[in-house]
C-alpha positions in Angstrom: 107.8 129.1 63.8 105.6 128.2 60.8 102.5 130.4 60.8 100.3 128.0 58.7 101.4 124.7 60.2 100.8 126.0 63.7 97.2 126.7 62.8 96.4 123.0 62.1 98.9 121.0 64.2 99.1 120.8 68.0 102.8 120.3 67.5 105.0 120.7 64.5 108.4 119.3 65.6 109.0 115.9 67.1 112.0 114.3 68.7 111.7 110.8 67.3 109.6 108.6 65.0 107.8 107.3 68.1 107.0 110.9 69.2 105.8 111.7 65.7 103.6 108.6 65.5 102.1 109.0 68.9 101.6 112.7 69.2 100.9 114.1 65.7 97.5 115.7 65.9 95.7 117.6 63.1 92.7 119.8 63.7 90.7 122.0 61.3 87.3 123.8 61.1 84.4 122.2 59.4 84.5 124.8 56.6 88.2 124.4 55.8 88.9 125.5 52.2 92.4 125.3 50.7 91.9 128.3 48.4 90.7 130.7 51.1 92.5 129.4 54.2 95.9 128.5 52.7 96.5 130.5 49.5 94.6 133.6 50.6 95.9 133.1 54.2 99.5 133.3 53.1 98.7 136.3 50.8 97.3 138.2 53.8 100.1 137.2 56.2 103.0 137.5 53.8 101.9 139.3 50.6 105.3 138.8 48.8 105.8 135.2 49.8 106.9 133.1 46.8 104.4 130.4 45.8 105.4 129.2 42.3 108.5 129.3 40.2 107.7 128.1 36.6 109.8 127.4 33.5 109.7 125.5 30.3 112.2 124.1 27.8 111.9 127.1 25.6 113.5 129.8 27.8 110.3 131.0 29.4 110.0 131.4 33.2 107.9 133.3 35.7 107.6 133.7 39.5 104.3 134.0 41.3 103.6 135.1 44.9 100.7 133.9 46.9 99.1 137.3 46.2 99.4 136.5 42.5 97.8 133.1 43.0 95.0 134.6 45.1 94.2 137.3 42.5 94.4 135.0 39.4 92.3 132.3 41.1 89.8 134.9 42.0 89.6 136.0 38.4 89.0 132.4 37.3 86.4 131.8 40.0 84.5 134.9 38.8 84.7 133.7 35.2 83.4 130.2 36.1 80.6 131.8 38.1 79.8 134.0 35.1 79.4 130.9 33.0 77.0 129.5 35.5 79.2 126.9 37.2 78.5 126.4 40.9 79.3 124.2 43.9 79.0 120.5 43.0 79.6 121.0 39.3 82.6 119.4 37.8 85.5 120.5 35.5 87.9 118.4 33.6 91.4 119.9 33.7 93.9 118.9 31.0 96.5 121.7 31.5 99.7 119.7 31.5 102.3 121.6 33.5 101.1 125.1 32.6 101.1 127.6 35.5 97.4 128.2 34.8 96.7 124.8 36.4 97.6 126.1 39.9 95.3 129.2 39.4 92.4 127.1 38.0 92.4 124.3 40.5 92.6 126.8 43.4 89.6 128.7 41.9 87.6 125.4 41.7 88.4 124.7 45.4 87.2 128.1 46.4 83.8 127.6 44.8 83.4 123.9 45.6 83.6 122.9 42.0 84.9 119.4 41.7 88.2 119.4 39.8 89.0 116.3 37.7 92.6 116.4 36.5 93.5 114.3 33.5 96.5 113.4 31.4 97.0 114.9 27.9 97.4 111.4 26.5 93.7 110.5 26.7 91.9 109.3 23.5 88.3 110.0 22.5 87.2 106.7 24.2 88.9 107.7 27.4 87.4 111.2 27.4 83.8 110.0 26.7 84.0 107.5 29.5 85.3 110.1 32.0 82.9 112.9 31.1 79.8 110.6 31.2 80.9 108.8 34.4 80.0 111.9 36.5 78.5 114.2 33.9 81.3 116.7 33.7 80.1 120.3 32.9 83.3 121.9 31.4 86.7 121.0 30.1 89.6 123.4 30.4 92.6 122.4 28.3 96.1 123.5 27.3 96.5 124.7 23.7 97.6 121.3 22.4 96.4 120.1 19.0 96.1 116.5 20.0 94.0 117.3 23.1 91.8 119.7 21.2 91.2 117.1 18.5 90.3 114.3 21.0 87.9 116.6 22.9 86.2 117.7 19.6 85.8 114.0 18.6 84.2 113.4 22.0 81.7 116.2 22.2 78.9 114.5 20.3 78.9 111.7 22.8 79.2 113.9 25.9 75.8 115.7 26.4 76.7 117.1 29.9 79.7 119.0 28.5 78.4 122.6 28.3 81.7 124.4 27.8 85.1 123.7 26.4 87.8 126.3 26.9 91.5 126.4 26.1 94.4 128.6 26.9 95.5 131.4 24.5 93.1 131.9 21.6 89.6 131.2 20.3 88.7 128.2 18.2 85.5 126.9 16.7 83.4 125.7 19.6 86.0 126.7 22.2 86.1 129.6 24.6 89.3 131.6 25.0 90.0 130.7 28.6 92.8 133.2 29.0 90.9 136.1 27.6 87.8 135.2 29.6 89.3 135.0 33.0 91.8 137.9 32.7 88.9 140.3 32.1 87.3 139.5 35.5 87.7 141.1 38.9 90.4 139.8 41.2 88.1 140.2 44.2 86.0 137.3 45.4 83.8 136.9 48.4 83.9 133.6 50.3 80.7 131.7 49.4 78.0 131.5 52.1 74.5 130.1 52.5 73.8 127.2 50.2 77.0 127.9 48.3 79.2 127.5 51.4 81.9 125.0 51.0 82.6 122.5 53.8 85.6 120.3 54.7 83.7 117.1 53.8 82.3 118.4 50.4 83.7 116.8 47.2 86.9 118.6 46.0 89.0 116.5 43.7 88.6 113.3 41.8 91.1 111.2 39.9 90.5 108.3 37.6 92.7 105.3 38.3 94.8 103.7 35.6 92.2 101.0 35.0 94.7 98.1 35.0 92.0 95.7 36.3 89.0 96.9 34.4 87.5 100.3 33.6 89.1 103.2 35.5 87.6 103.8 38.9 86.9 107.4 40.1 88.7 108.2 43.3 86.9 110.8 45.5 88.7 113.3 47.8 87.1 115.9 50.0 88.1 119.5 50.9 90.2 118.4 53.9 92.4 116.3 51.6 95.2 118.9 51.3 95.7 118.9 55.0 96.6 115.2 54.8 99.5 116.1 52.6 101.2 117.8 55.6 102.5 114.3 56.2 103.7 114.1 52.6 105.5 117.4 52.4 106.6 118.4 55.9 107.6 115.0 57.3 108.6 112.9 54.3 109.7 115.3 51.6 111.0 117.6 54.3 110.2 120.8 52.5 111.6 124.0 53.9 109.6 127.2 54.6 110.6 129.7 51.9 112.4 126.9 50.1 111.7 125.6 46.6 110.4 122.1 46.1 110.4 120.2 42.8 108.4 117.1 42.3 108.4 115.8 38.7 104.8 115.1 37.8 102.2 116.1 35.2 99.1 117.8 36.5 96.9 114.9 35.3 98.2 112.5 37.9 97.8 112.4 41.7 101.5 112.7 42.2 101.0 116.4 41.2 98.8 116.8 44.3 101.4 115.0 46.4 104.3 117.2 45.4 103.4 120.4 43.6 100.7 122.2 45.5 99.0 121.2 48.7 101.3 120.1 51.5 104.1 122.2 50.1 102.1 125.4 50.2 100.7 124.6 53.6 104.3 124.2 54.9 105.2 127.5 53.3 107.5 126.2 50.6 107.3 127.5 47.0 106.9 124.8 44.3 108.9 124.5 41.0 106.8 124.0 37.9 109.0 122.6 35.2 106.9 122.3 31.9 109.2 119.8 30.2 108.5 118.7 26.6 110.1 115.4 27.3 112.1 114.0 30.2 115.8 114.4 29.6 117.9 113.8 32.7 120.5 116.5 31.9 117.8 119.1 31.3 116.1 118.3 34.6 119.4 118.7 36.5 120.0 122.0 34.8 116.7 123.2 36.1 117.6 122.1 39.6 120.9 123.9 39.3 119.6 127.1 37.8 116.7 127.7 40.2 118.3 126.4 43.3 115.8 123.8 44.2 116.0 122.9 47.9 114.0 119.6 48.1 113.4 117.2 45.2 111.2 114.2 44.5 111.0 112.1 41.4 109.9 108.6 40.3 112.5 105.8 40.5 112.9 105.8 36.7 114.3 109.3 36.7 116.9 108.5 39.3 118.0 105.5 37.3 118.6 107.8 34.3 120.1 110.6 36.3 122.9 108.4 37.8 123.9 107.4 34.3 124.8 111.0 33.6 128.1 112.6 34.6 126.8 114.3 37.8 130.0 116.2 38.2 128.8 118.5 35.4 125.8 119.7 37.5 125.7 121.7 40.7 123.0 120.0 42.8 124.4 121.4 46.1 121.2 123.5 46.8 119.2 120.3 47.3 119.0 119.4 51.0 116.7 116.4 50.7 115.9 113.8 48.0 112.8 111.6 48.0 111.0 109.3 45.6 107.7 107.4 45.2 105.6 105.8 42.5 107.3 102.5 42.6 110.2 101.1 44.7 113.7 102.2 44.0 116.3 99.5 43.7 118.9 99.5 46.5 121.8 99.6 44.0 120.5 102.9 42.6 120.0 104.4 46.1 123.5 103.4 47.1 125.0 104.8 43.8 123.1 108.1 44.3 124.4 108.5 47.9 128.0 107.7 46.8 127.8 110.3 44.0 125.9 113.1 45.7 126.4 112.5 49.4 122.7 112.3 50.0 120.3 109.5 50.7 117.0 109.1 48.9 114.0 108.8 51.2 111.4 106.5 49.8 107.7 106.9 50.5 104.5 105.0 49.6 100.9 105.9 48.9 98.3 105.8 46.2 96.0 107.9 44.2 93.5 107.1 47.0 95.7 108.5 49.7 98.5 110.8 50.9 101.8 109.3 52.0 100.9 106.4 54.3 104.4 105.1 55.0 107.8 106.5 54.4 111.4 106.9 55.5 111.6 109.9 57.9 114.3 112.2 59.2 114.7 110.4 62.6 116.6 107.4 61.1 118.6 106.6 58.0 116.6 105.0 55.2 117.2 101.3 54.6 117.8 100.8 50.9 114.9 98.7 49.6 112.5 99.5 52.4 109.6 101.9 52.0 109.9 102.9 55.6 107.5 103.1 58.5 103.8 104.0 58.8 102.8 107.7 58.7 101.2 109.2 61.8 97.4 108.8 61.7 97.7 105.5 59.7 97.4 102.2 61.6 99.2 100.0 59.1 99.1 96.2 59.3 100.3 93.5 57.0 97.4 91.1 56.7 96.7 87.6 55.4 93.7 86.9 53.1 91.7 85.7 56.0 92.1 89.0 57.8 94.6 88.0 60.4 97.9 89.8 60.9 101.0 88.4 59.3 104.1 87.4 61.4 107.3 89.3 61.1 108.8 88.5 57.7 105.6 87.1 56.3 104.3 88.6 53.1 100.7 89.9 53.1 98.6 92.9 52.0 99.2 96.4 53.3 96.0 97.4 55.1 94.9 100.5 57.0 93.1 99.1 60.0 89.8 100.8 61.1 89.9 103.4 58.3 86.2 102.9 57.4 85.0 104.4 60.7 88.0 106.5 61.6 89.2 107.7 58.2 92.6 109.5 58.4 92.6 112.9 56.8 93.8 112.6 53.2 92.4 109.1 52.6 89.8 108.7 49.9 86.1 108.6 50.9 85.7 105.9 48.3 85.0 105.4 44.6 82.3 107.3 42.9 79.1 105.2 42.2 81.0 101.9 42.4 79.5 99.7 45.2 81.4 96.6 44.2 84.7 98.3 44.2 83.9 100.0 47.5 83.0 96.7 49.1 86.4 95.4 48.2 88.1 98.5 49.3 86.6 98.7 52.8 86.0 95.0 53.6 86.2 94.3 57.3 86.1 98.0 58.0 89.7 98.4 56.9 91.2 100.1 53.8 92.8 97.6 51.5 95.6 98.9 49.3 95.9 95.8 47.1 99.7 96.0 47.6 101.9 93.3 49.3 104.7 93.8 51.7 106.2 92.5 54.9 107.4 93.9 58.2 110.9 93.3 59.6 111.7 93.0 63.3 112.5 96.8 63.6 109.1 97.9 62.1 110.3 98.7 58.6 108.1 97.7 55.7 109.5 96.0 52.6 107.4 96.4 49.5 106.8 93.3 47.4 104.4 94.5 44.6 100.8 94.8 43.6 98.7 91.6 44.1 98.4 91.6 40.3 102.2 91.8 39.9 103.1 88.9 42.1 104.4 86.0 40.0 103.2 82.5 40.9 105.7 80.0 39.5 105.7 76.3 40.3 104.2 76.9 43.8 106.5 79.9 44.5 105.3 83.5 45.0 107.8 85.8 43.6 107.7 89.6 44.0 108.9 91.5 40.9 110.7 94.2 42.9 113.2 91.9 44.5 114.1 90.3 41.1 114.4 93.8 39.5 116.7 94.9 42.3 118.9 91.9 41.7 119.0 92.5 37.9 119.8 96.2 38.4 123.1 95.3 40.2 124.4 94.0 36.9 126.4 96.8 35.1 124.8 96.2 31.7 121.3 97.1 32.9 120.0 100.6 32.7 116.4 99.8 33.5 114.2 96.7 33.8 110.7 95.5 34.5 109.9 92.0 35.8 106.5 90.4 35.0 104.8 87.1 34.8 104.8 85.3 31.5 102.4 82.3 30.9 104.0 78.9 30.9 102.2 75.6 30.2 104.2 73.7 32.8 104.9 76.1 35.6 101.8 78.3 35.2 103.9 81.4 35.2 107.6 82.2 34.8 109.7 85.2 35.6 110.3 87.4 32.6 112.7 90.4 32.6 112.3 93.2 30.0 115.6 95.0 30.0 117.0 98.3 28.6 120.7 98.0 28.3 123.2 100.6 29.3 125.4 102.4 26.8 128.1 100.1 25.4 126.2 96.9 25.7 124.5 94.9 23.0 122.0 92.0 23.3 123.4 88.6 23.0 122.9 85.0 24.2 126.0 85.3 26.3 124.8 88.5 28.1 121.4 86.8 28.7 123.0 83.9 30.4 125.4 86.2 32.3 122.4 88.2 33.7 120.5 85.0 34.6 123.5 83.6 36.5 124.1 86.9 38.2 120.5 86.9 39.6 121.0 83.3 40.8 123.9 84.5 42.9 122.3 87.7 44.2 119.0 86.3 45.3 117.3 82.9 45.6 118.0 80.9 42.4 114.4 80.0 41.8 113.6 83.7 41.2 115.9 84.1 38.2 114.3 85.3 34.9 113.7 82.3 32.6 112.9 84.8 29.8 115.0 87.8 29.1 113.8 90.4 26.6 116.1 93.2 25.5 113.9 96.3 24.6 114.5 99.9 23.5 111.9 101.3 25.9 109.3 100.2 28.6 105.7 101.3 28.6 105.2 104.1 31.2 102.7 106.6 32.4 103.5 110.3 31.9 104.5 110.3 35.5 107.3 107.8 34.7 105.7 104.7 36.3 106.3 101.4 34.5 103.0 100.0 33.2 103.6 96.3 34.1 100.0 95.5 33.2 100.7 96.5 29.6 103.8 94.2 29.6 101.7 91.3 31.0 99.2 91.9 28.3 101.9 91.6 25.7 103.2 88.5 27.4 99.8 86.9 27.1 99.4 87.8 23.5 102.8 86.4 22.7 102.0 83.2 24.5 98.7 82.9 22.5 100.7 83.0 19.3 99.7 86.6 18.4 102.3 88.9 16.9 104.5 90.1 19.7 107.1 92.8 20.1 109.6 93.5 17.4 112.3 93.5 20.2 114.8 90.7 20.2 113.6 88.0 22.5 116.1 85.5 23.9 114.4 82.6 25.8 115.9 79.7 27.7 113.6 77.5 29.7 
C-alpha cells in the first residue's frame, strides 16, 4: 500500500480503464504544498527513502534521499528569505540538469515563490522579454559561460532583477549560490499568516515556445503536482522504490512531467542524467548501470536508439517504456517491441497540462494511437463550430467544461494575456489547438497542430501520417513533414529527411521514397518535395521544431537564400 498515494486518492488500483475513468477521485487540503507535504512527508515517514540518483558524462554521480532533499531545500529557502524574497516573488531557474534544480524548485514551492524554469539556450532578447513580462526578482543559473554572458547582457534592460546567483563560485555582479545556501540552517518552519501558501496560489510558470508569436506565460498553481499522479502512476507506471528516467532538461515542462512531481508522489526515485549531448549509446549505458525501472523519452530518441546494436546493452531492468512530446511512428514502436520485448506507451499533453490522454496498462497500445482520455479529463474531438465530430472525423482536441470545472493539473490560464485566454477557454472549454480523431473503440489518433496541418489542393493532410509512411522506408533515420508554399496548390507536402547509415542522397532514392509513400498511404499525401538534411531543428527536449522548418520553406519560396542542404524537387 502506497502511503502517499492513499493520502490523496480514494482508490489507487483499478480493474479496467472504465473503472479508472469512472472512479478515480483526487482530494487534497486547501493548503497543499508539494515541498512540505510530499518531500518532507516522505522524509518523515521513510527517512532513508531514495529520491534522486544523479550522474553526468564525466564520471560523477550522487544519491539523495528525501531527507537530503528536505534539508537542502530548507537551506535554500532560508537563503532566499535572507535575501528578502517572499511569497509571490519570482525566480528564473536556468540550472540545466544539475541536482541543485530539485533542491531549489522545492525551496521555492515551500515559500510560495514562483519558479520560472528556462532553457540554457536563451539569448539576451529572450531573457529580457521573460524577465520583464512578470518582473522576475532573481535569476539562479548553472555555471555556464554562455548563460552568464547572456544574463550579463540582459541586466541593464531588466530593472526588476535584484539578484543573479550561480552555482560554484563568485563572479562580478553574481552571488555564489552554493556558498550562500550551504551556510544556512536546514530547519524551516512552514509559513503561516500572510505568508501561508495555498493550493490555488501561483507555483510554477513556463514560457511557451512562441511558434505563433511572442511566447505566452503558462500559469500553474500549487495543486499542479497532484495532477501528475495521472502522468506517473497510471501512464508511466512508475514503481514505488523504483527508479524512473525521463529524458528532459529542467527548462522544459517535460521535466515536471517526468523528473519530480508525480514520480515522487508515487514513491519512485528519479534519475537525473546531466548529459552534455544526447548520444543514444551513452543513454542506454546509464539505464544499464543504474538499473532504471521505468523510462520515458521523446520519439526522436527512440528512433536513434533502435539504430544501435541493442544486444550490447542490458535494458532488462526496465519494466515499462513510454514516450511523449510528439507522436512516435508505428514502425519504430513495432521495431522496439521486436528488439526489446516491450511495447512503448504513448501519452499526450502540453506545457499547459498534465497527461490528458494516454495508453494505459489495461489494454495493449495501438501503434500510432495516443490512447484514451485520462481520468478527470472530458475529452471531445470538436469541429470549428463547437459541435462534436463523428467517429473517424478529424477535429480539435478539446477538454469540455474545463473553464468551470478545471481538472487538477490543468493551467489556470496565461499570465496577463486576455486575448490568448479568450481563445484558450472559448465556449467554456479548454482548446488544445491540436487535431485528432476518435476510432470506434474510443482510441484517439493524433493528426498534428492546427498550424502543422497541410492544405494542398483542397486536401487536409496531417504531417504525422506522412512521416509514419516515410519512416517505414529503410533508408530513413528521421524525418519531418511540413507545408511548403506552392503557387498552384497553395501548399505541398515537403519531407526533410535524415538518411540512415549507408545511404546517400540521389534522384533515384528520392523517387523511391515518394513511390513508397504512395503505396503505404493515400497517394495524394506523398511528399512532392524531398530534402535530404544532416540534422533537423529541435528543442533541447528533442522535439522537432516544425515551425522553424516552415519558416525556412517560406524564405526559400520567396527567393531568399535557403539551406545549404541538397534539395531534390519534383512537382
